[in-house]
GUTOR-905890 format. One record per residue (C-alpha): x, y, z. Coordinates in steps of 0.05 Angstrom, whole numbers, plus 5000, padded with zeros to 4 digits. Last residue first. Example, Ala and Ser with C-alpha at 12.3 -4.5 7.8 and 13.67 -1.06 7.14 Angstrom:
// GUTOR-905890
X|Y|Z
5273|4979|5143
5246|4910|5156
This chain:
// GUTOR-905890
X|Y|Z
4970|4968|5236
5020|5021|5268
5022|5061|5204
4948|5071|5207
4949|5098|5279
5007|5145|5259
4965|5168|5201
4902|5183|5247
4945|5218|5299
4974|5266|5244
4902|5282|5218
4876|5295|5287
4936|5340|5303
4927|5381|5242
4856|5390|5254
4866|5413|5328
4924|5459|5306
4873|5494|5258
4818|5503|5305
4756|5457|5309
4684|5468|5310
4668|5461|5236
4730|5420|5222
4690|5358|5205
4742|5300|5194
4711|5244|5151
4757|5184|5149
4759|5156|5077
4749|5084|5061
4687|5094|5014
4722|5155|4982
4682|5218|4992
4663|5249|4923
4685|5311|4887
4671|5297|4812
4722|5267|4770
4703|5289|4698
4629|5306|4689
4618|5358|4743
4566|5346|4791
4600|5348|4859
4650|5402|4841
4590|5444|4810
4544|5433|4869
4598|5451|4924
4618|5515|4882
4545|5535|4882
4539|5526|4956
4605|5563|4967
4583|5623|4922
4520|5629|4959
4555|5629|5023
4599|5686|5001
4539|5728|4973
4503|5722|5042
4566|5734|5084
4577|5797|5046
4630|5822|5002
4635|5899|4989
4693|5911|5039
4736|5865|4999
4802|5839|5027
4774|5769|5030
4804|5724|5081
4750|5735|5134
4695|5722|5080
4727|5653|5064
4727|5634|5139
4654|5654|5148
4635|5619|5083
4669|5554|5105
4631|5558|5171
4564|5568|5133
4574|5513|5087
4588|5463|5146
4660|5438|5150
4699|5384|5114
4761|5345|5105
4753|5276|5076
4816|5241|5095
4845|5181|5062
4904|5148|5095
4953|5093|5067
4939|5116|4996
4916|5064|4947
4866|5111|4913
4927|5157|4893
4896|5203|4838
4826|5174|4829
4782|5167|4892
4832|5189|4948
4858|5250|4906
4792|5269|4875
4773|5341|4899
4841|5365|4920
4899|5351|4973
4963|5313|4971
5009|5294|5025
5069|5253|4995
5116|5205|5017
5162|5188|4962
5174|5136|4901
5104|5114|4888
5072|5182|4904
5114|5214|4851
5088|5160|4801
5019|5170|4818
5028|5244|4807
5054|5232|4737
4997|5188|4718
4950|5240|4743
4988|5290|4703
4978|5251|4638
4906|5233|4648
4888|5303|4666
4924|5333|4604
4888|5283|4559
4823|5299|4588
4825|5374|4569
4784|5412|4621
4845|5421|4665
4880|5459|4605
4830|5517|4614
4837|5522|4691
4916|5521|4682
4913|5577|4627
4871|5621|4678
4922|5612|4728
4975|5626|4678
4947|5694|4660
4939|5710|4732
5014|5698|4745
5040|5648|4793
5069|5597|4742
5134|5643|4724
5157|5633|4796
5160|5561|4802
5183|5550|4729
5248|5511|4742
5272|5485|4676
5277|5408|4662
5223|5404|4611
5178|5444|4655
5200|5437|4729
5158|5455|4791
5200|5466|4856
5165|5447|4919
5197|5472|4985
5225|5422|5034
5275|5469|5058
5329|5428|5030
5297|5435|4961
5242|5389|4933
5229|5366|4865
5170|5365|4815
5166|5343|4744
5128|5366|4682
5147|5339|4613
5115|5375|4554
5135|5344|4489
5077|5296|4479
5030|5353|4510
5037|5389|4445
4990|5336|4411
4940|5336|4467
4936|5411|4468
4923|5416|4393
4858|5376|4391
4824|5396|4454
4841|5466|4450
4826|5495|4521
4895|5524|4531
4892|5560|4463
4960|5546|4436
5014|5604|4427
5071|5559|4444
5090|5596|4503
5017|5595|4525
5012|5522|4517
5077|5507|4562
5049|5561|4614
4983|5523|4617
5023|5456|4625
5064|5487|4684
4999|5515|4714
4970|5443|4714
5034|5419|4750
5025|5478|4804
4954|5455|4816
4982|5386|4840
5017|5424|4901
5047|5359|4932
5065|5370|5004
5127|5324|5019
5137|5282|5081
5169|5292|5148
5107|5280|5191
5097|5347|5217
5119|5382|5154
5071|5340|5112
5013|5355|5161
5027|5425|5161
5025|5429|5084
4963|5383|5082
4924|5427|5132
4943|5492|5093
4919|5457|5029
4855|5425|5051
4824|5486|5092
4755|5466|5083
4742|5526|5038
4721|5487|4976
4698|5419|4989
4739|5357|5010
4796|5311|4992
4862|5295|5031
4904|5240|5007
4960|5216|5051
5018|5175|5022
5043|5106|5048
5022|5073|4984
5001|5000|4999
């Protein structure tokens, strides 16, 4: 069985921050899978290819190698054909391109295979919508991290630097995102049958990290 940890759940549940903290606590690597899609998006932009082009993108993908390495401080570096593009992929344009290439099935198939390969040779903590059900279904521990829509909306509102934002509007967006994630055609958000549900509605950040860490240590002892 793969020793990695898969953390899935709805938007605003704190998956990325929890995954990063758990990886640091346990001595593993946090895998930012989104960065890999950004690298593909950057590559398509560099070739002048529309990132959502279902015909040209798969063809160009044959010469697009995305890899991940970690430095001595355990920070992820995303490589595109051997070149570190960790800084270049953080622009709004590349972010949009990443979303677009993510709709092309060939991109998803390629990157999921790459992510499985990475998980096969190192201890990873990954988060997303289908990590435990699709990307690394053989993970030692699968977590479904969630919280009530109201709590997730409160957290998101607190993070927004927008005085015009209202709780009602943010809650509406959260509910809409949940519906879209759960009903999308390709790899919808679902709870893996063997996932442990961790409801963070009434937990603080440290309690969540401690809970996931203990669950992993218990699995390792089995």
